[in-house]
Each structure stands twice: as structure tokens, then as C-alpha cells.
C-alpha positions in Angstrom: -33.9 -79.8 17.1 -37.4 -81.1 17.5 -40.2 -79.6 15.4 -43.7 -80.1 16.9 -47.0 -78.2 16.7 -47.9 -76.5 20.0 -49.7 -73.4 21.2 -47.6 -70.3 21.7 -47.8 -66.6 22.1 -46.0 -64.3 19.7 -44.1 -61.1 20.5 -44.3 -58.0 18.4 -41.9 -57.9 15.5 -40.1 -55.2 13.5 -39.2 -55.6 9.8 -35.7 -55.1 8.6 -34.8 -52.2 6.4 -35.7 -53.4 2.9 -33.3 -50.9 1.4 -30.4 -53.0 2.7 -32.1 -56.4 2.3 -34.0 -56.9 -0.9 -36.7 -59.1 0.6 -40.2 -59.0 1.8 -41.4 -59.5 5.3 -43.1 -62.8 6.3 -45.8 -63.6 8.8 -43.8 -65.9 11.1 -43.4 -64.9 14.7 -40.6 -65.7 17.2 -41.2 -65.7 20.9 -38.8 -64.0 23.2 -37.8 -67.4 24.7 -37.0 -68.7 21.2 -35.1 -65.5 20.4 -33.0 -65.9 23.6 -32.2 -69.6 22.7 -31.2 -68.6 19.1 -28.9 -65.9 20.5 -27.4 -68.4 22.9 -26.8 -70.9 20.1 -25.2 -68.3 17.9 -23.0 -67.2 20.7 -21.9 -70.8 21.2 -21.1 -71.1 17.5 -19.2 -67.7 17.6 -21.1 -66.7 14.4 -23.0 -63.4 13.9 -23.6 -63.9 10.2 -26.1 -66.7 10.6 -29.9 -66.4 10.3 -32.6 -68.8 11.4 -34.2 -70.3 8.3 -37.7 -71.8 8.5 -39.0 -73.9 5.6 -41.7 -76.3 4.7 -40.8 -79.3 2.6 -42.7 -82.3 1.2 -42.3 -85.4 3.4 -43.4 -87.0 6.6 -46.5 -89.1 7.2 -48.9 -86.1 6.9 -47.4 -84.6 3.7 -45.3 -81.6 4.9 -42.4 -81.2 7.3 -40.8 -78.2 8.9 -37.1 -77.5 8.5 -35.5 -75.2 11.0 -31.7 -74.5 10.7 -29.1 -71.8 10.6 -28.1 -70.4 7.2 -25.7 -67.7 6.2 -27.4 -67.1 2.9 -30.3 -64.9 1.9 -31.6 -66.1 -1.4 -33.6 -64.3 -4.1 -37.2 -64.1 -3.1 -36.6 -64.9 0.6 -38.7 -63.1 3.2 -36.8 -61.8 6.3 -37.8 -60.3 9.6 -35.5 -59.2 12.4 -36.5 -60.0 15.9 -34.3 -57.7 18.0 -31.1 -59.0 16.4 -32.3 -62.5 15.4 -33.0 -62.7 11.7 -35.6 -65.2 10.6 -35.7 -66.1 6.9 -38.5 -67.9 5.0 -38.2 -68.9 1.4 -40.9 -67.7 -1.0 -42.5 -71.1 -1.5 -42.9 -71.6 2.3 -44.3 -68.2 3.2 -48.0 -69.1 2.4 -47.7 -72.3 4.6 -46.1 -70.4 7.5 -48.1 -67.1 7.5 -49.2 -66.6 11.1 -47.0 -69.4 12.5 -45.1 -68.8 15.7 -41.7 -70.4 16.8 -41.1 -71.0 20.4 -38.5 -72.9 22.5 -39.5 -75.2 25.3 -37.2 -76.7 27.9 -39.3 -78.8 30.3 -39.2 -82.3 31.6 -41.8 -83.2 28.9 -40.3 -81.3 25.9 -37.1 -79.7 24.9 -36.6 -78.0 21.6 -38.1 -75.5 19.1 -41.8 -75.8 18.4 -43.9 -74.3 15.7 -47.5 -73.3 16.2 -49.0 -73.1 12.7 -52.6 -72.0 12.3 -52.4 -73.2 8.6 -51.8 -76.8 9.6 -55.0 -78.8 9.1 -53.7 -81.6 11.3 -50.5 -83.3 12.2 -49.3 -86.9 12.5 -49.1 -88.8 15.8 -45.3 -88.2 16.1 -45.8 -84.5 15.6 -43.1 -84.2 13.0 -45.3 -83.5 10.0 -48.5 -81.7 9.1 -51.0 -81.1 6.3 
């Protein structure tokens, strides 16, 4: 998956029932196009127990990199939001860096992959894989 910074439009979200999942909600959005792609990938894997985990880690030429992967775990302190059957999980350390960010999926001749539009990013590197 390719992680780049781009401009996207978010869809409304609904929080999961916190009585069944002991987590808080996060401010990350998932476009309908991205949700459709995630559902397609999960169907290909034949797994309904996976969630899309989004994280920020130190690294890259600008200081921070995005991580986007499927995870079957929900850890203590994770924030979780359900987007019409697609669960997006963010760890408690990444929530402040990702608040207001939007995940999209693009499939054009110029780009293919998931993109993250993050209003908290002060800038990104030339390769688009890291931010500060």
C-alpha cells in the first residue's frame, strides 16, 4: 500500500457501541471509496475479524511515517470507529497526530493506493512517504 498526503473529502461516521468495545472514538475519517476497497480486500482474504489499523511511527526523511495495515487485535487504549462495517483502529499515541485526517483510495493512471490527507502535517518529504 502506498501512503501519500493528498486532499480528500470525508464521509459521515458512526461510532461503535463503547459498551462492547472499551475504546474511545478517534478523529480519522474513511471515504466511501476507501471503505469499499477495504471491504473488497477483506473479502479476498476471507476474514471478517480484521480491522484497518492506522498509526504514526518515527521514521522517514521528514520525521514521521504512516502505517496502514490489517490487524485482528484491539489493544488497551486503542480508539475505534466503525464505518458501515469497516472498523478503523488508531493507537492512543497516534490519535493526536491523526485527528481530522482522512483516508481515501485512489486508482488512477497517476496513483494507486490508499492516501492520507492529514491537516496536522506541517509538510511532507518529496517522496510523500513521511511528514512532520
